[in-house]
KEDREN-52152 format. One record per residue (C-alpha): residue number from 1; x, y, z. Coordinates in steps of 0.2 Angstrom, whole numbers, plus 5000, padded with zeros to 4 digits. Last residue first. Layout:
[NUM,[X,Y,Z]]
...
***
This chain:
[432,[4855,5041,4978]]
[431,[4868,5050,4987]]
[430,[4858,5055,5003]]
[429,[4860,5039,5012]]
[428,[4881,5043,5010]]
[427,[4880,5059,5019]]
[426,[4869,5054,5034]]
[425,[4880,5040,5035]]
[424,[4895,5053,5036]]
[423,[4885,5063,5051]]
[422,[4880,5047,5060]]
[421,[4897,5040,5062]]
[420,[4904,5056,5071]]
[419,[4921,5061,5064]]
[418,[4916,5078,5057]]
[417,[4915,5081,5039]]
[416,[4919,5096,5028]]
[415,[4916,5093,5010]]
[414,[4931,5097,4998]]
[413,[4937,5105,4981]]
[412,[4955,5113,4982]]
[411,[4957,5121,4963]]
[410,[4972,5115,4953]]
[409,[4987,5122,4950]]
[408,[4997,5112,4961]]
[407,[4991,5097,4952]]
[406,[5004,5101,4938]]
[405,[5020,5100,4948]]
[404,[5017,5084,4950]]
[403,[5015,5078,4932]]
[402,[5030,5091,4928]]
[401,[5043,5082,4941]]
[400,[5047,5093,4953]]
[399,[5065,5101,4955]]
[398,[5067,5102,4974]]
[397,[5074,5119,4983]]
[396,[5088,5119,4995]]
[395,[5091,5117,5015]]
[394,[5092,5098,5013]]
[393,[5081,5094,5029]]
[392,[5069,5112,5024]]
[391,[5068,5105,5006]]
[390,[5065,5088,5011]]
[389,[5051,5092,5025]]
[388,[5043,5106,5013]]
[387,[5044,5094,4998]]
[386,[5034,5081,5004]]
[385,[5028,5074,4987]]
[384,[5044,5080,4979]]
[383,[5053,5066,4989]]
[382,[5043,5055,4976]]
[381,[5035,5040,4986]]
[380,[5038,5023,4991]]
[379,[5057,5022,4993]]
[378,[5058,5002,4996]]
[377,[5074,4998,5006]]
[376,[5084,4982,4995]]
[375,[5097,4973,5006]]
[374,[5112,4961,5004]]
[373,[5116,4952,5019]]
[372,[5130,4944,5028]]
[371,[5133,4958,5039]]
[370,[5117,4955,5050]]
[369,[5118,4965,5065]]
[368,[5122,4982,5055]]
[367,[5114,4977,5042]]
[366,[5095,4977,5051]]
[365,[5102,4994,5056]]
[364,[5106,4998,5039]]
[363,[5089,4992,5034]]
[362,[5078,4999,5047]]
[361,[5088,5017,5044]]
[360,[5084,5015,5024]]
[359,[5065,5011,5027]]
[358,[5065,5025,5037]]
[357,[5072,5037,5025]]
[356,[5060,5029,5011]]
[355,[5046,5035,5021]]
[354,[5054,5054,5024]]
[353,[5057,5055,5005]]
[352,[5075,5051,5000]]
[351,[5087,5059,4989]]
[350,[5103,5052,4982]]
[349,[5120,5061,4979]]
[348,[5130,5050,4991]]
[347,[5129,5066,5004]]
[346,[5112,5067,5000]]
[345,[5111,5050,5010]]
[344,[5118,5058,5025]]
[343,[5104,5072,5023]]
[342,[5089,5061,5021]]
[341,[5094,5051,5036]]
[340,[5096,5067,5049]]
[339,[5080,5070,5045]]
[338,[5072,5053,5048]]
[337,[5083,5051,5065]]
[336,[5076,5068,5070]]
[335,[5058,5063,5066]]
[334,[5059,5049,5077]]
[333,[5063,5030,5071]]
[332,[5055,5012,5073]]
[331,[5063,4996,5071]]
[330,[5054,4978,5068]]
[329,[5061,4961,5060]]
[328,[5053,4949,5052]]
[327,[5058,4932,5050]]
[326,[5059,4927,5067]]
[325,[5045,4936,5075]]
[324,[5031,4929,5062]]
[323,[5039,4910,5068]]
[322,[5037,4913,5084]]
[321,[5020,4921,5082]]
[320,[5014,4907,5073]]
[319,[4995,4914,5069]]
[318,[4996,4906,5051]]
[317,[5012,4915,5045]]
[316,[5002,4922,5031]]
[315,[4988,4923,5042]]
[314,[4995,4934,5057]]
[313,[5003,4946,5044]]
[312,[4983,4949,5036]]
[311,[4978,4950,5052]]
[310,[4990,4966,5053]]
[309,[4984,4974,5037]]
[308,[4971,4986,5048]]
[307,[4986,4996,5055]]
[306,[4978,5004,5072]]
[305,[4989,5017,5076]]
[304,[4995,5023,5059]]
[303,[5004,5038,5054]]
[302,[5014,5028,5040]]
[301,[5008,5041,5026]]
[300,[5015,5056,5037]]
[299,[5032,5052,5039]]
[298,[5037,5069,5045]]
[297,[5025,5063,5061]]
[296,[5007,5064,5070]]
[295,[5005,5051,5082]]
[294,[4992,5040,5081]]
[293,[4980,5033,5096]]
[292,[4987,5015,5101]]
[291,[4983,4998,5095]]
[290,[4989,4984,5107]]
[289,[4998,4967,5100]]
[288,[5006,4960,5114]]
[287,[5025,4962,5117]]
[286,[5039,4951,5110]]
[285,[5050,4963,5100]]
[284,[5041,4959,5085]]
[283,[5024,4967,5094]]
[282,[5034,4982,5099]]
[281,[5041,4984,5080]]
[280,[5020,4983,5076]]
[279,[5014,4995,5088]]
[278,[5027,5008,5083]]
[277,[5020,5024,5079]]
[276,[5035,5033,5081]]
[275,[5039,5030,5063]]
[274,[5040,5014,5056]]
[273,[5052,5000,5048]]
[272,[5044,4983,5046]]
[271,[5061,4974,5040]]
[270,[5058,4958,5030]]
[269,[5072,4942,5030]]
[268,[5077,4928,5019]]
[267,[5069,4933,5002]]
[266,[5067,4916,4991]]
[265,[5051,4918,4981]]
[264,[5043,4904,4984]]
[263,[5025,4910,4982]]
[262,[5024,4912,5004]]
[261,[5039,4925,5001]]
[260,[5028,4933,4988]]
[259,[5014,4934,4999]]
[258,[5027,4940,5013]]
[257,[5031,4955,5002]]
[256,[5014,4959,5000]]
[255,[5010,4960,5019]]
[254,[5024,4971,5019]]
[253,[5016,4982,5008]]
[252,[4999,4982,5018]]
[251,[5006,4986,5033]]
[250,[4994,5000,5036]]
[249,[5010,5010,5040]]
[248,[5026,5003,5036]]
[247,[5043,5008,5028]]
[246,[5047,4992,5021]]
[245,[5066,4982,5022]]
[244,[5069,4968,5012]]
[243,[5084,4957,5015]]
[242,[5093,4944,5004]]
[241,[5107,4932,5008]]
[240,[5122,4933,5003]]
[239,[5131,4921,4992]]
[238,[5130,4930,4976]]
[237,[5117,4937,4964]]
[236,[5115,4955,4958]]
[235,[5099,4960,4963]]
[234,[5087,4961,4948]]
[233,[5076,4945,4949]]
[232,[5073,4951,4967]]
[231,[5066,4969,4962]]
[230,[5055,4960,4950]]
[229,[5049,4948,4961]]
[228,[5045,4961,4975]]
[227,[5038,4971,4962]]
[226,[5026,4960,4958]]
[225,[5019,4958,4978]]
[224,[5011,4974,4976]]
[223,[4996,4964,4966]]
[222,[4989,4956,4980]]
[221,[4984,4971,4991]]
[220,[4973,4983,4982]]
[219,[4962,4968,4974]]
[218,[4961,4960,4992]]
[217,[4954,4976,4998]]
[216,[4960,4980,5016]]
[215,[4973,4988,5004]]
[214,[4963,5003,5003]]
[213,[4951,5001,4987]]
[212,[4935,4998,4998]]
[211,[4918,4996,4993]]
[210,[4899,5000,4995]]
[209,[4885,4996,4984]]
[208,[4872,5006,4992]]
[207,[4854,5003,5002]]
[206,[4857,4988,5007]]
[205,[4873,4992,5014]]
[204,[4867,5007,5022]]
[203,[4855,4996,5032]]
[202,[4867,4983,5036]]
[201,[4880,4995,5044]]
[200,[4895,4984,5045]]
[199,[4904,4993,5028]]
[198,[4899,5010,5035]]
[197,[4908,5007,5051]]
[196,[4923,5001,5042]]
[195,[4923,5019,5033]]
[194,[4920,5028,5048]]
[193,[4934,5019,5057]]
[192,[4947,5021,5043]]
[191,[4944,5042,5044]]
[190,[4946,5042,5063]]
[189,[4964,5031,5062]]
[188,[4969,5044,5049]]
[187,[4965,5058,5063]]
[186,[4951,5070,5066]]
[185,[4940,5085,5056]]
[184,[4938,5074,5040]]
[183,[4940,5082,5024]]
[182,[4929,5072,5012]]
[181,[4934,5071,4994]]
[180,[4923,5066,4981]]
[179,[4929,5060,4964]]
[178,[4918,5055,4949]]
[177,[4921,5073,4939]]
[176,[4930,5081,4951]]
[175,[4951,5081,4950]]
[174,[4955,5096,4962]]
[173,[4956,5087,4979]]
[172,[4964,5069,4975]]
[171,[4982,5075,4969]]
[170,[4980,5093,4978]]
[169,[4980,5084,4994]]
[168,[4996,5074,4992]]
[167,[5003,5093,4986]]
[166,[4998,5101,5003]]
[165,[5004,5087,5014]]
[164,[4990,5078,5023]]
[163,[4987,5080,5041]]
[162,[4978,5097,5041]]
[161,[4961,5088,5041]]
[160,[4963,5070,5041]]
[159,[4957,5061,5022]]
[158,[4941,5053,5018]]
[157,[4939,5048,5000]]
[156,[4923,5044,4991]]
[155,[4926,5037,4974]]
[154,[4910,5034,4961]]
[153,[4912,5020,4949]]
[152,[4899,5013,4935]]
[151,[4910,5021,4921]]
[150,[4929,5024,4927]]
[149,[4933,5043,4924]]
[148,[4946,5042,4939]]
[147,[4948,5027,4946]]
[146,[4967,5026,4945]]
[145,[4969,5045,4948]]
[144,[4959,5046,4964]]
[143,[4964,5028,4971]]
[142,[4983,5035,4969]]
[141,[4981,5051,4976]]
[140,[4969,5044,4991]]
[139,[4981,5031,4995]]
[138,[4996,5044,4995]]
[137,[4991,5054,5010]]
[136,[4984,5047,5025]]
[135,[4969,5040,5017]]
[134,[4952,5032,5020]]
[133,[4944,5027,5003]]
[132,[4926,5020,5000]]
[131,[4922,5015,4984]]
[130,[4904,5017,4977]]
[129,[4899,5006,4965]]
[128,[4885,5012,4955]]
[127,[4871,4998,4950]]
[126,[4867,4986,4937]]
[125,[4880,4975,4940]]
[124,[4890,4962,4929]]
[123,[4900,4978,4921]]
[122,[4906,4981,4940]]
[121,[4917,4966,4937]]
[120,[4929,4971,4923]]
[119,[4929,4989,4930]]
[118,[4932,4983,4948]]
[117,[4949,4975,4939]]
[116,[4954,4990,4933]]
[115,[4952,5001,4945]]
[114,[4961,4987,4959]]
[113,[4977,4985,4946]]
[112,[4978,5004,4944]]
[111,[4976,5007,4962]]
[110,[4987,4993,4968]]
[109,[5003,5001,4956]]
[108,[5001,5017,4959]]
[107,[5000,5014,4977]]
[106,[5021,5013,4975]]
[105,[5019,5034,4973]]
[104,[5023,5047,4961]]
[103,[5004,5049,4956]]
[102,[5005,5043,4938]]
[101,[5020,5030,4942]]
[100,[5040,5031,4943]]
[99,[5038,5031,4961]]
[98,[5041,5014,4966]]
[97,[5059,5015,4967]]
[96,[5068,5000,4974]]
[95,[5083,5006,4983]]
[94,[5099,4996,4984]]
[93,[5111,4992,4999]]
[92,[5126,4980,4996]]
[91,[5136,4994,4994]]
[90,[5129,5011,4994]]
[89,[5114,5018,4985]]
[88,[5112,5005,4970]]
[87,[5096,5010,4961]]
[86,[5083,4996,4957]]
[85,[5071,5002,4944]]
[84,[5051,5001,4947]]
[83,[5047,5003,4928]]
[82,[5028,5010,4921]]
[81,[5015,5003,4912]]
[80,[5014,4990,4925]]
[79,[4996,4989,4930]]
[78,[4987,4990,4913]]
[77,[4997,4979,4907]]
[76,[4995,4965,4922]]
[75,[4975,4969,4921]]
[74,[4974,4966,4902]]
[73,[4985,4951,4902]]
[72,[4976,4944,4915]]
[71,[4961,4945,4907]]
[70,[4968,4940,4889]]
[69,[4972,4923,4901]]
[68,[4955,4922,4908]]
[67,[4950,4925,4925]]
[66,[4944,4917,4940]]
[65,[4954,4900,4941]]
[64,[4970,4909,4933]]
[63,[4970,4922,4948]]
[62,[4983,4917,4958]]
[61,[4996,4908,4947]]
[60,[4991,4920,4932]]
[59,[4995,4937,4943]]
[58,[5013,4929,4945]]
[57,[5016,4923,4929]]
[56,[5008,4940,4919]]
[55,[5018,4950,4931]]
[54,[5033,4940,4928]]
[53,[5032,4943,4908]]
[52,[5027,4962,4914]]
[51,[5044,4966,4923]]
[50,[5052,4959,4908]]
[49,[5061,4940,4909]]
[48,[5079,4937,4909]]
[47,[5082,4940,4928]]
[46,[5065,4928,4932]]
[45,[5071,4913,4925]]
[44,[5077,4909,4942]]
[43,[5060,4910,4949]]
[42,[5053,4899,4936]]
[41,[5064,4886,4938]]
[40,[5061,4888,4957]]
[39,[5042,4883,4952]]
[38,[5029,4895,4958]]
[37,[5020,4890,4975]]
[36,[5002,4895,4975]]
[35,[4994,4903,4989]]
[34,[4977,4892,4992]]
[33,[4962,4900,5003]]
[32,[4965,4917,4999]]
[31,[4963,4931,5010]]
[30,[4949,4942,5013]]
[29,[4950,4953,5028]]
[28,[4937,4953,5042]]
[27,[4924,4963,5046]]
[26,[4912,4950,5051]]
[25,[4902,4953,5034]]
[24,[4922,4951,5025]]
[23,[4928,4967,5019]]
[22,[4931,4974,5002]]
[21,[4913,4968,4996]]
[20,[4916,4970,4978]]
[19,[4934,4963,4978]]
[18,[4929,4948,4989]]
[17,[4911,4945,4981]]
[16,[4920,4945,4963]]
[15,[4934,4933,4968]]
[14,[4922,4921,4977]]
[13,[4918,4922,4995]]
[12,[4923,4908,5009]]
[11,[4917,4910,5028]]
[10,[4925,4895,5035]]
[9,[4940,4903,5039]]
[8,[4932,4917,5051]]
[7,[4941,4932,5059]]
[6,[4954,4934,5043]]
[5,[4940,4929,5030]]
[4,[4942,4916,5017]]
[3,[4943,4917,4996]]
[2,[4940,4906,4987]]
[1,[4948,4900,4971]]
***
């Protein structure tokens, strides 16, 4: 299959080119030229299938032209090495827990798939592949742990100083080996801009083999569609319609859900739930899309004022704004509302992280307006990853999972970096 740029549908690339390059030369995001539609009979059979069996079918439909059956099996087995259980929180409301992977965040799915696929593709190269990653928290830890020790690959993580939880920092700044962390004096959008500038610098790309493992890379983005298929197959079937509420920052996760629906998964509606970084909810309410400076919140992984994956959302709806706004409802919430949601759900004996709380709020508001729906919100990280916020909200200590607590003992190792591209470019040029 060929992959086109969201900035130019006539620019086409192979899977290897799209994954290794990350971004198209015109800074567009790569999209599959054709989106395969799975047979209804297969989707109807999915309740009887395991997570991995569903994965073989979905990834096979997307990548069969480029990868062997054995490669697809290896990719899926490596990616889906942990569960994503669907937990009922209240009547018709379910939490899709995506935090059972190695770094306890949903990005483990995409990072593991991406690292495995890149390791397959990089064997064809004789140069070191350098992965540039901008993170507001969970992407850094998922990518760092997914790529740790992968031969022929070095990972450079850029994160905003003072804007990532201490536990998240520890998950990627203490690893060493082929992982380097740059602490940028700025916000997430500054980190993301530096990465994009590096990819568009011709001289730098002649000197180095650069790629990204952010959700802008199609190898990070596509596999996230898998847990939508799995979750849908586990929803109690009845006469009600189905809505998924996605806590959103860079909007790759929501885009993956829409990809699943484009492949034939009968999701009736999506909710884009954000914190006060509300550029997409504003757009969905009829305003023009305007990037804004990001605002710091307690749900810091969603503090994004210029979401990179917005062009993918437009492409999935073929730039049909009316259809886009009809199928996706946008809501945004303050820190106070987020904290109150954490407190309210704890009374039902369920603990939310701040991002899942935003997703829950969006789902509840949608279902209040549409009572004929059954809903799923995505719980994207273990609450222990944001324990300062959650413990303060609940007035009690959280018990951290053993593998999460282990990160706290590591020594933080970072390189301080300004937000000026010349400084970052100089750092990259000094690598070889």
